[in-house]
MIMAR-279300 format. One line per 3 residues: number of its first residue (from 1); their letters; for each residue x, y, z of N, C-alpha, C. Coordinates in steps of 0.2 Angstrom, whole numbers, plus 5000, padded with zeros to 4 digits. Layout:
N
NUM	A	X Y Z X Y Z X Y Z ~ ... $
***
This chain:
322
1	MLK	5050 4701 5297 5048 4708 5296 5044 4712 5290 ~ 5049 4707 5286 5047 4712 5278 5041 4706 5278 ~ 5038 4698 5278 5033 4697 5278 5028 4699 5279 $
4	SIK	5030 4700 5286 5021 4705 5288 5020 4710 5285 ~ 5027 4715 5284 5023 4721 5280 5021 4719 5273 ~ 5023 4714 5268 5020 4712 5264 5012 4709 5267 $
7	LLP	5011 4708 5271 5006 4704 5271 5000 4709 5271 ~ 5003 4714 5275 4998 4720 5276 4992 4722 5272 ~ 4996 4725 5264 4989 4723 5259 4984 4718 5258 $
10	LIF	4987 4713 5258 4982 4707 5257 4978 4709 5263 ~ 4977 4709 5269 4974 4710 5274 4968 4715 5273 ~ 4970 4720 5272 4968 4729 5272 4961 4723 5265 $
13	ILF	4963 4721 5258 4959 4719 5253 4956 4713 5256 ~ 4956 4708 5259 4951 4705 5263 4946 4709 5268 ~ 4948 4714 5270 4943 4717 5276 4939 4720 5272 $
16	SVV	4941 4724 5267 4938 4726 5261 4932 4720 5257 ~ 4934 4717 5255 4930 4713 5254 4923 4710 5257 ~ 4925 4709 5265 4921 4707 5270 4915 4712 5272 $
19	SCN	4918 4717 5270 4913 4723 5272 4908 4724 5266 ~ 4913 4726 5260 4908 4724 5253 4903 4720 5252 ~ 4905 4714 5257 4901 4708 5255 4893 4708 5261 $
22	EES	4898 4711 5266 4890 4712 5274 4885 4718 5268 ~ 4890 4723 5267 4885 4728 5263 4878 4727 5258 ~ 4883 4724 5254 4879 4719 5249 4874 4716 5252 $
25	KVK	4873 4711 5256 4869 4708 5260 4864 4710 5264 ~ 4865 4716 5268 4861 4721 5270 4856 4723 5266 ~ 4860 4726 5260 4855 4728 5255 4850 4724 5252 $
28	NEI	4853 4719 5253 4847 4714 5247 4843 4711 5254 ~ 4844 4711 5258 4839 4711 5264 4837 4716 5265 ~ 4837 4721 5264 4831 4729 5265 4828 4728 5259 $
31	VAV	4829 4726 5252 4825 4725 5246 4821 4721 5249 ~ 4824 4716 5251 4817 4711 5251 4813 4712 5258 ~ 4811 4718 5259 4807 4718 5268 4800 4720 5263 $
34	DVE	4795 4719 5265 4789 4718 5261 4785 4725 5266 ~ 4783 4730 5262 4781 4734 5264 4775 4736 5260 ~ 4768 4738 5264 4761 4739 5258 4761 4745 5261 $
37	LQI	4760 4750 5255 4758 4759 5257 4752 4761 5255 ~ 4747 4763 5258 4743 4768 5258 4744 4776 5259 ~ 4743 4779 5251 4744 4785 5250 4737 4788 5248 $
40	DRF	4737 4792 5252 4730 4795 5252 4728 4801 5250 ~ 4727 4804 5245 4730 4811 5243 4723 4815 5247 ~ 4722 4818 5252 4718 4821 5257 4718 4828 5252 $
43	DQL	4722 4830 5249 4723 4837 5246 4718 4837 5240 ~ 4718 4833 5237 4716 4832 5232 4707 4829 5233 ~ 4707 4828 5237 4700 4825 5239 4695 4830 5240 $
46	FAS	4699 4834 5243 4694 4840 5247 4695 4847 5242 ~ 4702 4848 5238 4701 4853 5235 4694 4850 5227 ~ 4693 4845 5228 4689 4843 5222 4680 4842 5224 $
49	ANA	4681 4843 5234 4675 4841 5235 4669 4848 5235 ~ 4664 4845 5238 4658 4851 5236 4653 4850 5245 ~ 4650 4853 5244 4645 4852 5251 4642 4844 5253 $
52	EDL	4642 4840 5250 4638 4835 5246 4642 4829 5248 ~ 4650 4829 5246 4655 4826 5249 4658 4827 5253 ~ 4656 4830 5262 4658 4833 5266 4657 4826 5270 $
55	PKL	4651 4824 5271 4650 4818 5278 4653 4810 5273 ~ 4657 4809 5267 4663 4806 5266 4669 4806 5266 ~ 4670 4814 5267 4677 4815 5268 4677 4813 5275 $
58	KKD	4671 4815 5280 4672 4817 5288 4673 4810 5288 ~ 4669 4805 5285 4669 4798 5288 4674 4795 5286 ~ 4679 4794 5280 4686 4792 5279 4690 4795 5282 $
61	FPF	4689 4800 5285 4694 4804 5286 4693 4809 5292 ~ 4693 4805 5296 4687 4810 5302 4693 4812 5307 ~ 4701 4811 5307 4706 4815 5311 4707 4822 5309 $
64	MFS	4703 4823 5302 4704 4829 5298 4702 4836 5300 ~ 4696 4832 5303 4691 4835 5305 4689 4835 5312 ~ 4691 4843 5315 4690 4845 5323 4679 4843 5325 $
67	NRY	4678 4841 5330 4669 4840 5331 4671 4848 5332 ~ 4677 4851 5336 4672 4858 5337 4671 4864 5331 ~ 4673 4863 5326 4669 4867 5320 4665 4864 5317 $
70	PDS	4660 4870 5315 4653 4865 5310 4656 4864 5303 ~ 4651 4861 5302 4651 4861 5296 4655 4865 5291 ~ 4650 4869 5292 4650 4874 5288 4655 4879 5286 $
73	LWV	4662 4879 5291 4666 4880 5290 4669 4876 5285 ~ 4671 4871 5285 4674 4867 5279 4670 4868 5274 ~ 4665 4869 5272 4661 4873 5265 4663 4878 5264 $
76	NRM	4664 4883 5266 4666 4888 5266 4675 4886 5263 ~ 4677 4884 5267 4684 4881 5265 4688 4878 5257 ~ 4680 4876 5256 4680 4872 5251 4682 4878 5243 $
79	KDT	4678 4885 5247 4676 4887 5241 4682 4894 5241 ~ 4687 4894 5245 4691 4900 5250 4697 4901 5243 ~ 4697 4905 5243 4701 4908 5235 4710 4907 5238 $
82	LQL	4712 4907 5244 4719 4904 5245 4718 4898 5247 ~ 4715 4895 5248 4712 4887 5247 4713 4885 5240 ~ 4710 4888 5239 4707 4885 5230 4715 4884 5226 $
85	ELS	4717 4893 5228 4726 4894 5225 4732 4889 5226 ~ 4728 4886 5232 4735 4884 5237 4735 4876 5234 ~ 4728 4874 5233 4725 4866 5232 4730 4865 5223 $
88	SEV	4728 4874 5220 4730 4871 5209 4738 4873 5212 ~ 4741 4875 5216 4750 4875 5216 4751 4867 5219 ~ 4748 4864 5222 4750 4860 5222 4749 4854 5220 $
91	NKK	4741 4854 5215 4743 4849 5210 4748 4850 5205 ~ 4750 4854 5203 4755 4858 5197 4760 4852 5198 ~ 4763 4853 5204 4768 4850 5207 4768 4843 5207 $
94	FND	4762 4841 5213 4763 4834 5213 4756 4829 5211 ~ 4755 4831 5203 4749 4828 5202 4751 4819 5200 ~ 4755 4818 5198 4761 4814 5199 4767 4811 5203 $
97	FDE	4763 4805 5207 4767 4807 5217 4770 4799 5214 ~ 4773 4798 5209 4776 4790 5210 4783 4791 5211 ~ 4785 4798 5209 4793 4798 5212 4794 4797 5220 $
100	WEN	4788 4800 5222 4788 4804 5230 4787 4794 5232 ~ 4783 4793 5228 4781 4786 5231 4784 4781 5231 ~ 4789 4780 5226 4796 4776 5225 4802 4776 5232 $
103	ELE	4804 4785 5232 4806 4785 5239 4802 4783 5247 ~ 4797 4785 5245 4794 4783 5251 4794 4774 5253 ~ 4793 4772 5247 4793 4764 5250 4799 4764 5251 $
106	QFY	4806 4764 5250 4811 4765 5251 4813 4767 5257 ~ 4810 4772 5261 4811 4775 5266 4808 4768 5272 ~ 4801 4767 5270 4801 4762 5274 4802 4756 5275 $
109	KHL	4804 4751 5269 4807 4747 5269 4815 4747 5273 ~ 4819 4753 5274 4827 4752 5277 4823 4753 5286 ~ 4817 4757 5288 4814 4758 5296 4812 4752 5296 $
112	KYY	4809 4747 5292 4805 4743 5296 4811 4736 5297 ~ 4816 4736 5292 4821 4733 5292 4827 4731 5299 ~ 4830 4739 5298 4832 4741 5306 4826 4739 5314 $
115	FPE	4822 4741 5311 4813 4740 5317 4811 4737 5315 ~ 4810 4732 5317 4804 4725 5314 4801 4726 5317 ~ 4797 4728 5322 4792 4728 5325 4789 4735 5323 $
118	FGV	4790 4737 5318 4788 4745 5316 4781 4745 5311 ~ 4776 4746 5311 4769 4746 5308 4770 4751 5303 ~ 4768 4750 5298 4769 4757 5293 4764 4759 5292 $
121	PRL	4762 4768 5295 4756 4769 5294 4754 4773 5285 ~ 4745 4775 5286 4743 4776 5282 4747 4785 5281 ~ 4748 4785 5275 4753 4790 5271 4745 4794 5271 $
124	ITV	4746 4801 5274 4738 4805 5269 4743 4814 5266 ~ 4742 4815 5261 4746 4822 5259 4739 4827 5261 ~ 4741 4832 5264 4739 4836 5265 4739 4844 5262 $
127	TSE	4735 4849 5262 4737 4858 5261 4737 4860 5268 ~ 4741 4866 5271 4742 4866 5277 4741 4873 5278 ~ 4740 4876 5275 4741 4885 5273 4748 4887 5275 $
130	VDY	4753 4883 5273 4760 4884 5274 4761 4885 5282 ~ 4760 4878 5283 4761 4880 5291 4769 4875 5289 ~ 4775 4879 5291 4781 4874 5288 4784 4873 5296 $
133	RNK	4779 4873 5302 4781 4872 5310 4780 4864 5308 ~ 4774 4862 5305 4772 4856 5306 4772 4853 5297 ~ 4777 4854 5296 4777 4851 5289 4776 4842 5289 $
136	IIV	4777 4840 5293 4776 4831 5292 4774 4831 5301 ~ 4766 4827 5301 4768 4824 5307 4766 4818 5308 ~ 4769 4812 5314 4767 4806 5312 4764 4806 5318 $
139	TDT	4761 4800 5319 4758 4796 5324 4759 4789 5324 ~ 4759 4784 5329 4759 4777 5325 4754 4772 5321 ~ 4749 4776 5317 4745 4774 5311 4745 4779 5307 $
142	IAL	4748 4786 5307 4745 4791 5302 4753 4792 5300 ~ 4754 4796 5295 4757 4801 5294 4757 4805 5288 ~ 4757 4812 5290 4753 4818 5286 4759 4820 5283 $
145	IAL	4759 4823 5277 4763 4825 5274 4761 4834 5270 ~ 4762 4837 5272 4760 4846 5270 4762 4845 5260 ~ 4758 4846 5258 4764 4847 5253 4766 4855 5249 $
148	DTY	4760 4859 5253 4761 4866 5252 4768 4869 5254 ~ 4771 4865 5259 4778 4868 5260 4785 4864 5258 ~ 4782 4861 5253 4788 4859 5248 4784 4861 5239 $
151	LGA	4784 4866 5239 4786 4869 5232 4792 4873 5230 ~ 4795 4873 5232 4801 4875 5229 4803 4880 5232 ~ 4810 4883 5235 4813 4889 5238 4808 4894 5237 $
154	DHE	4809 4895 5232 4808 4902 5226 4802 4903 5225 ~ 4794 4900 5228 4789 4900 5227 4786 4904 5227 ~ 4780 4910 5224 4778 4917 5229 4776 4915 5234 $
157	FYG	4773 4910 5235 4769 4908 5242 4773 4910 5250 ~ 4780 4908 5248 4784 4910 5252 4789 4917 5251 ~ 4787 4922 5250 4789 4927 5248 4790 4930 5257 $
160	GIQ	4785 4930 5262 4790 4931 5266 4790 4928 5271 ~ 4796 4922 5268 4799 4918 5273 4806 4920 5273 ~ 4808 4919 5281 4815 4920 5279 4819 4914 5273 $
163	KYL	4825 4916 5273 4826 4913 5266 4829 4907 5266 ~ 4832 4906 5275 4836 4899 5277 4831 4896 5280 ~ 4824 4896 5280 4820 4892 5282 4815 4891 5275 $
166	SQN	4814 4895 5271 4811 4892 5265 4816 4890 5259 ~ 4825 4887 5261 4827 4885 5257 4826 4876 5258 ~ 4824 4877 5263 4821 4869 5264 4817 4868 5263 $
169	FES	4811 4871 5259 4805 4869 5256 4806 4866 5250 ~ 4811 4863 5249 4811 4858 5241 4808 4851 5241 ~ 4804 4850 5235 4802 4843 5236 4807 4839 5238 $
172	NLI	4814 4837 5237 4818 4831 5239 4819 4831 5247 ~ 4817 4835 5249 4817 4834 5256 4810 4833 5261 ~ 4806 4831 5256 4801 4826 5259 4803 4820 5266 $
175	IPD	4807 4814 5260 4809 4810 5263 4815 4812 5271 ~ 4819 4814 5270 4826 4817 5276 4817 4821 5282 ~ 4815 4823 5280 4809 4827 5286 4809 4822 5288 $
178	LAQ	4805 4816 5284 4799 4812 5287 4804 4806 5293 ~ 4809 4807 5288 4815 4804 5292 4817 4808 5302 ~ 4816 4813 5301 4818 4816 5306 4811 4817 5311 $
181	EYA	4807 4816 5308 4802 4815 5314 4800 4807 5318 ~ 4802 4804 5313 4804 4797 5317 4811 4796 5321 ~ 4816 4801 5318 4823 4798 5322 4821 4800 5330 $
184	KRY	4816 4810 5328 4814 4809 5337 4811 4803 5343 ~ 4808 4798 5339 4805 4792 5343 4807 4789 5345 ~ 4814 4790 5341 4818 4786 5345 4825 4784 5348 $
187	AYL	4827 4791 5348 4835 4793 5350 4831 4798 5358 ~ 4836 4795 5363 4836 4799 5370 4839 4806 5368 ~ 4836 4810 5374 4838 4817 5374 4835 4818 5382 $
190	PKK	4841 4820 5385 4842 4821 5394 4836 4829 5394 ~ 4831 4828 5400 4830 4834 5401 4833 4842 5404 ~ 4840 4841 5406 4848 4846 5406 4851 4843 5403 $
193	KTL	4852 4848 5399 4855 4846 5393 4861 4854 5393 ~ 4868 4849 5393 4873 4853 5390 4871 4853 5383 ~ 4877 4857 5382 4875 4858 5372 4880 4853 5372 $
196	LEE	4884 4848 5374 4886 4843 5370 4883 4839 5369 ~ 4875 4838 5372 4871 4832 5375 4863 4835 5369 ~ 4866 4842 5366 4862 4844 5360 4865 4840 5356 $
199	MIY	4871 4843 5355 4875 4842 5347 4875 4833 5347 ~ 4875 4829 5351 4875 4823 5350 4867 4821 5351 ~ 4863 4824 5355 4856 4819 5352 4854 4823 5344 $
202	HGK	4857 4831 5343 4856 4830 5335 4857 4826 5329 ~ 4866 4823 5332 4869 4819 5329 4867 4814 5327 ~ 4863 4809 5332 4860 4803 5331 4853 4804 5327 $
205	LLY	4851 4809 5326 4845 4813 5323 4848 4812 5315 ~ 4855 4813 5312 4856 4813 5308 4860 4809 5307 ~ 4862 4804 5309 4866 4798 5309 4861 4792 5310 $
208	FKD	4854 4794 5310 4848 4790 5311 4847 4791 5300 ~ 4850 4795 5300 4845 4798 5294 4854 4793 5289 ~ 4857 4791 5291 4862 4790 5288 4860 4783 5286 $
211	KII	4858 4781 5290 4855 4772 5289 4849 4772 5286 ~ 4845 4776 5289 4839 4774 5285 4835 4778 5279 ~ 4840 4783 5277 4839 4785 5271 4848 4785 5266 $
214	PFK	4849 4780 5265 4856 4781 5263 4856 4784 5256 ~ 4848 4784 5251 4850 4784 5246 4848 4792 5246 ~ 4852 4797 5251 4848 4804 5250 4855 4805 5251 $
217	SDE	4857 4813 5249 4864 4815 5252 4864 4817 5256 ~ 4872 4820 5259 4873 4823 5267 4870 4830 5268 ~ 4870 4832 5261 4865 4839 5259 4859 4841 5263 $
220	EKI	4855 4835 5261 4849 4834 5260 4846 4831 5266 ~ 4851 4827 5270 4851 4825 5275 4849 4830 5281 ~ 4854 4835 5280 4853 4839 5287 4852 4847 5281 $
223	GYT	4848 4847 5277 4845 4853 5274 4852 4856 5272 ~ 4856 4858 5271 4860 4863 5268 4861 4862 5262 ~ 4865 4868 5259 4867 4867 5253 4874 4867 5250 $
226	NAQ	4874 4865 5246 4881 4863 5243 4885 4868 5246 ~ 4884 4873 5243 4891 4876 5249 4892 4877 5257 ~ 4886 4876 5260 4885 4878 5267 4888 4872 5268 $
229	LAW	4887 4863 5268 4891 4860 5270 4899 4858 5268 ~ 4902 4862 5262 4907 4863 5261 4910 4866 5266 ~ 4907 4872 5268 4910 4877 5274 4909 4873 5279 $
232	AKE	4906 4870 5281 4907 4868 5287 4911 4863 5288 ~ 4913 4858 5282 4920 4853 5282 4925 4856 5283 ~ 4926 4861 5278 4931 4864 5280 4933 4870 5285 $
235	NES	4928 4870 5289 4928 4875 5294 4929 4869 5302 ~ 4928 4865 5300 4928 4858 5306 4933 4860 5312 ~ 4939 4859 5309 4944 4860 5316 4943 4866 5319 $
238	EIW	4940 4873 5314 4942 4877 5319 4934 4880 5325 ~ 4930 4877 5322 4923 4876 5323 4922 4873 5332 ~ 4926 4868 5332 4928 4863 5337 4933 4867 5341 $
241	RYF	4938 4871 5339 4941 4872 5342 4937 4878 5348 ~ 4932 4880 5344 4931 4887 5346 4926 4885 5353 ~ 4924 4879 5352 4919 4875 5356 4923 4873 5363 $
244	VDR	4929 4871 5362 4932 4868 5366 4939 4875 5369 ~ 4939 4880 5367 4944 4884 5369 4939 4889 5375 ~ 4932 4887 5373 4929 4894 5377 4924 4889 5382 $
247	ELL	4927 4880 5384 4923 4878 5387 4916 4879 5388 ~ 4914 4876 5381 4907 4878 5378 4901 4871 5379 ~ 4907 4864 5378 4905 4859 5379 4899 4856 5383 $
250	YST	4902 4856 5391 4896 4852 5396 4893 4863 5400 ~ 4893 4867 5395 4887 4873 5397 4881 4871 5395 ~ 4877 4872 5400 4870 4874 5401 4866 4883 5400 $
253	DSK	4871 4885 5397 4869 4892 5393 4863 4890 5391 ~ 4858 4894 5391 4851 4892 5389 4851 4897 5381 ~ 4857 4899 5380 4858 4904 5373 4861 4901 5370 $
256	LPS	4865 4896 5371 4869 4890 5365 4866 4887 5360 ~ 4861 4886 5362 4854 4878 5360 4853 4888 5353 ~ 4852 4892 5350 4850 4897 5347 4857 4901 5342 $
259	RFI	4861 4897 5346 4868 4901 5342 4871 4894 5339 ~ 4871 4887 5340 4872 4884 5335 4867 4876 5336 ~ 4861 4877 5338 4859 4871 5337 4851 4872 5332 $
262	NPA	4849 4878 5336 4842 4878 5334 4840 4882 5327 ~ 4839 4882 5319 4839 4884 5313 4839 4893 5313 ~ 4840 4894 5311 4844 4901 5310 4848 4904 5303 $
265	PFS	4849 4908 5302 4853 4909 5294 4860 4908 5297 ~ 4862 4908 5300 4872 4909 5301 4870 4907 5308 ~ 4876 4905 5311 4879 4904 5317 4882 4908 5321 $
268	KFY	4881 4909 5328 4884 4915 5331 4890 4912 5336 ~ 4893 4915 5334 4902 4914 5335 4904 4922 5340 ~ 4899 4926 5338 4901 4933 5337 4908 4935 5335 $
271	LEL	4908 4932 5328 4916 4934 5325 4914 4935 5318 ~ 4920 4939 5315 4917 4941 5307 4913 4937 5303 ~ 4918 4930 5307 4915 4926 5301 4908 4923 5301 $
274	DSE	4904 4925 5303 4899 4924 5306 4892 4922 5301 ~ 4891 4927 5296 4888 4931 5289 4891 4923 5285 ~ 4897 4920 5285 4898 4919 5281 4895 4911 5284 $
277	SPG	4894 4907 5287 4892 4904 5292 4886 4900 5292 ~ 4884 4893 5288 4877 4890 5289 4878 4889 5299 ~ 4869 4890 5299 4864 4887 5306 4868 4883 5308 $
280	RLG	4865 4878 5313 4865 4873 5315 4873 4869 5314 ~ 4876 4873 5315 4884 4872 5315 4884 4865 5321 ~ 4881 4866 5327 4884 4861 5334 4881 4855 5331 $
283	QYI	4874 4855 5325 4871 4847 5321 4875 4845 5319 ~ 4880 4851 5315 4884 4845 5311 4891 4842 5314 ~ 4892 4846 5321 4898 4841 5325 4897 4838 5328 $
286	GWQ	4888 4836 5331 4886 4831 5331 4888 4822 5329 ~ 4885 4828 5322 4884 4823 5316 4892 4818 5316 ~ 4897 4822 5316 4903 4820 5316 4904 4813 5320 $
289	IVR	4904 4817 5329 4906 4815 5332 4901 4809 5333 ~ 4897 4805 5331 4891 4800 5331 4895 4795 5327 ~ 4896 4798 5321 4899 4793 5317 4907 4793 5318 $
292	AYM	4910 4795 5321 4914 4793 5324 4916 4787 5330 ~ 4909 4789 5333 4907 4782 5338 4907 4776 5334 ~ 4903 4778 5332 4900 4772 5327 4906 4766 5324 $
295	EKT	4911 4769 5320 4915 4768 5317 4920 4766 5321 ~ 4921 4767 5327 4929 4766 5333 4924 4761 5337 ~ 4918 4761 5338 4915 4757 5342 4912 4749 5338 $
298	DSS	4908 4743 5343 4906 4740 5341 4897 4742 5342 ~ 4895 4748 5346 4888 4745 5345 4883 4746 5340 ~ 4878 4744 5343 4875 4742 5339 4870 4750 5336 $
301	FKN	4866 4753 5330 4862 4758 5328 4856 4756 5332 ~ 4855 4755 5336 4849 4753 5342 4850 4756 5347 ~ 4857 4754 5350 4860 4755 5358 4863 4760 5357 $
304	MLV	4867 4765 5351 4871 4771 5349 4864 4776 5351 ~ 4857 4772 5350 4852 4780 5349 4851 4781 5356 ~ 4852 4777 5360 4849 4779 5367 4855 4778 5372 $
307	ANA	4862 4778 5370 4868 4778 5374 4867 4787 5375 ~ 4871 4787 5381 4871 4795 5383 4877 4798 5381 ~ 4877 4806 5380 4880 4807 5378 4886 4809 5378 $
310	ETI	4890 4807 5385 4897 4809 5387 4900 4800 5386 ~ 4897 4795 5386 4900 4787 5383 4901 4788 5376 ~ 4898 4791 5371 4897 4793 5364 4904 4798 5363 $
313	FKE	4903 4802 5367 4908 4808 5365 4916 4805 5368 ~ 4916 4801 5373 4922 4798 5377 4925 4793 5373 ~ 4920 4788 5369 4922 4782 5367 4921 4784 5358 $
316	SKF	4920 4789 5357 4921 4792 5348 4927 4795 5345 ~ 4933 4797 5353 4938 4800 5351 4941 4805 5345 ~ 4932 4808 5345 4934 4814 5341 4938 4817 5339 $
319	KPR	4941 4818 5333 4945 4825 5332 4942 4826 5322 ~ 4942 4832 5324 4940 4835 5317 4945 4835 5310 ~ 4941 4836 5305 4944 4834 5301 4950 4842 5301 $
322	K	4954 4841 5294 4959 4849 5295 4961 4848 5290 $
***
């Protein structure tokens, strides 16, 4: 018996060494992944263009010019005061794009490592008149990044936008937002959704970020401030108890997503603490459930993305931190 007890530390050390070696192997394999980025600064090209440049711009970027509009509209936009001001502010912030290019390369290396069939798209930076509902748009062949939605939370352009939204208009969130759009293409979400299914779907999106952008912090992955993430961690047990005691997990009440899933200034428990809480706490709990599932099972990353919520929940044996 004593000999067995003495062996435990050795077994733990051996397990840790094997785990570290495996992580190191994966990191080296990701570094070796070959990706070629094509980043086109359409925002800068359009900002410096005049009427004579329009035919070439339309030839090089046909998807940026709808045939429903006459050329005169695009020429007028080139001279529009708001457009010129947007372009000026974007150029101040993103004239040197090297920092983001390095992160984009890391991102696509990770994505191609886990999904070898993935084709790296053409990356195009644009201005969008601060269309924050479409900060990133991805297709099979292109990815559009609206740089005017990443000028900094306190930028004057965002004065009329609610703080819980503008707090995420920071340039360090370009890569997490890009990861979010790709995650939606891989994760499964049923049509008829319980709160648990909503939570675990968003948990999958966040775990996708754990794997694809491990160089980003948890705060950046979920779009919380340090204080908001700390609040979620400190109150994890109470949040979970609230969901369970009120039998919300299997409810299809259409009001629940707006209370606990969708972007909001705070989560709606209908308690005094609501104003202290961050929004989207259902996403946060779903993330912890998916993490527990991946720790406790031998499921592959890809299989997890399409597994049903009930399987993930039961096999996760989730217990909130206390």
